[in-house]
C-alpha angles and dihedrals in degrees: 000000000000125000096253090051093048092052106027095035093046093048093046091049091050091052092048092050090049092051092046089051091054093046093048091045092051092048089051092051100263092114089111090066091066 
């Protein structure tokens, strides 16, 4: 649990989750929301 992992890893994970949410939403038919 180093500093660069806590910041960089956390930020990267947040971005990945956000992208996955958009992809899943679009595949489910919520693409119009974005």
